[in-house]
N, C-alpha and C positions, 0 to 999 in steps of 0.2 A: 726652381719653381715647378710645381706640378702643373702640367697643362690643363686648361679648363676648356670644355667644349659645350657651349649652349646650343640647343637644337630645338627646332619646331617644324612640324609637318603641315603641309596644306594638302588636302585630299579631295577627290571627287568620287562620285559613285562609280564602281567598277562595272561598266556596261558589259564587258566581255564575260566577267564572272557571273553576272546576273543572267546573261543569255545562256551560259552553260548550265545554270540551275533551273532553266525552263521559263524565264521571264521574257516575254516578247518572242516573236518569230525569228527564225534564222536570218531573214532578209531585212528585219527591222533596223532602222537607224539607231545609233547609240542613245540619242535623246528619247526615242520612243520606248526603248527597252527600259531605261531608267524611269520614265514616267509611268510605265505599266507596273513596275515594282513599287513605286511610291503610291500609286493608286490602290494597289492591293493592301499596302500597309494602312492607308487611310481607312479603307473599308473595314479592316480588322480592328480599327481603333488604336493603332500603333503610331508611334512617332515616325515622322518622315526621315529621321536620321537613321541611315542604314547601319547594320551591325559592323563591327570593326573589321572583320575579315573581308567585307565588301567595300572597303574604302581604298581606292587606288591613290597612291602617293604621286603627286605631280611636282611638289617642291619640298626640298629639305633646306631650311635656312639655318645658318650656323654663325656663331661668334666663336673664334678660337683665340685664346689668350695664353701666351707662354712667355718665356724670357726674351723672345725676339719682338714682342709687342702684341698688338691686337689686330685681327683680321675679321671682316664680316663679309659673308658671301652666301649664295645658294649653291648647292652642290650640282655638278654636272652642267650641261648646256641646255638651252631652251628646247632642243630637239632630242635630248636623251630620254630614253624610256625608263620606266620605273625600276627595273633591275639594276641599271647603271647607278641610279641615285642611291639605292639601298646598299649596293656593294661598296660605293665610295664612303658611305657613312661608317660601315663596319670596318673597312680598311683603315680609316683614321683611328679607330679604337685599337685595332691590331698594332698599328705603328706607334702610337703615342701613349696608350693607356691613360687617357685623360680622365679628369673628374668630369662627369656629365652633369649638366644643369638644365632643368626644364621647368615649365609651368604646366602642370597636369600631365607630365610625361608618363607617370605610372598608370594613370587612368585612361590615357588615349594614345599618345605618340609611340611608346614602347610596345604595347600590345599590337598596334597596327603594324609596326616594323616586324614583330615576331611572325605574325600571320603572313605578311607579304613576303618576307624572306623565305618562309617555309614553302609558299606557293611557287616561288621562283628558284628554289633549290640553291640558296645562297649560304655560304659558309661564314660564320662569325665566331671563331673559336675563342678569341680573347674575351669577347663580351660574355660568352656563356661559361667561362671558367668559374667554377665554384670551389676551387681549391685543389682540384685534381692535378693541375699543371703548375700552379703557383700557390705555395702555402699561404702567402699573404692574402690570397683571395678566399681563404676558407671562411672567414667571418666578416670580411669587408669586401663585398663584391658588388656587381651592378644590380643585384636582386635584393640585397639586404636593405630593408626599408629604414632601419634605424641607424645606419651609418651614412657617410656622405660621399661615397664613390659615385653614386648617382643621387643628386639632390633635386627632388621634385619640390620646388619652392612653395607651390600652392599647398601641397600635402603637409610639409613641415610647419609652415606658418599657421595652419589650421590645427596643429597638433594631431594630425591623422584623424580628424573628425570632419567628415564630409559636410555636415551641417554648418560648419564654421568656414567653409571655403569662401574666398573673396575673388571677385573678378580682377584679373591682372590689369586690365585697362584702367579701372577705377583706382586701384591701389597705386599704379604708376603715376597717375595724375595727382593723387593726394600727396605723393612724395616729391612732386615738382618736376616729373618727367613727362614727356609728350603723350604717352599712351598710344592707342591705336589711331591711325590716320587713314581715312578714306574708305575703309573696308573692314568687315569682320568675317569670321569663318562661315557664316550663313550665306555670304555673298560670293564665295569662291566658285561654286558650281555654275551659277549664271555668268560670272565673269569668264570662266574657262570656256563655256559654250560660245561666248561672244569674242573669243580669240584674244583675251586680255592677259595672256600668260605673263608678260613683263610686269603688269600691275600686280599680279598675284605674287611674283617673286619679290618685288619691292616691298609689298605689304608684309611678307614673311620675314624679310630682313629687318624691318623696323620692329617686329614683334620680338625677335631674339635680342635685339639691342635693349628694348625695354626690360626683358627678363634679366639680361646681364646687369643693367643698372640696379634693378631691385636686388639682385644677388650681392652686388657690392655693398649696398645698404645693409643687407642681412649680415654680411661679414663684419661690417662696422658694429652692428648691434651685438654680435657674438664676441667682439673684442679681438677678432683676427686682424683687423686693420685699425690703426689709430687715425686720428682726424686728418693728419697730413697724408697718410697713405691712401685713405679713402678719397680725399680731394685729388690726389695724383691719378688714381684710377678713373675718376669721373672726367678729369681733364684729358686723359688719354683717349677716352671715347670721343670727346668733342674734337680733338685734333685729328683722329683717324677719320671721322665722318667728314670733316672739312676738307681733308686732302682727297677724298674720293670724288667730291665735287659732282655728284649726280643729283638730278632734280628732286628725287624723293628724300635725299639727305638734306638738301637745302630746305625743303619743307619741314623736315623733322627738326632741324636745328632751330628754325624760326619758331616752331611750336614749343620747343624746349625753352627758348628765351622767354616766350610768353607765359608758359607754365611756371617757370622759376620766378618771374616777376609777380605772378599771382600769389606765390607762397611767401 
């Protein structure tokens, strides 16, 4: 079995980067620096969503599926800084060469990882292999949009047409899965300021499980899984989450039961 790695980032504005680029004074608190940058963007008629190179990664959520089973976690510990998280992500790729799966990973998560890895001087040789080291990567690598070594599920389902993109939360719920619980991406920065790192990590974990469930459904649609194999994958998710026995997974499983009943 080729290992599969589902991933999702949660980011906050990079106050240190903004300060280095002249936003706010050197003695200003992080929230003041960020607010000064956002105010400048509002005044210029721009979105308050900062450019990708100014998004600091605070959580990387993952589902890892291989012949040993399924694991779901966030990389690093609550006190690990951004370079540790990024290095752990690329080390997993170096070690396992997994199939990567994301929702809007091509449009957001991977470009953010590129910029932040560059800023922190992090090596990711396997990820960047375009066939120079491994001939199998010449035409099927992590950058080839039309192969599945990285499957951006949002991009694929929309047939690479941005106007056709669907929200992951809505599609998950339409398929009988829980969707997002208690938070969305726009709430991460306020939650981070309020010291709710554990809630952000829990939210990110539920997002990658939603993405994995949609990917299993996608594989069923493609004919990679028959009905029994698909049911077995879904049941493995349920069993794995039940065994973790954490509050956010109890809430997730309850929402899943409710969503399935509605379908």
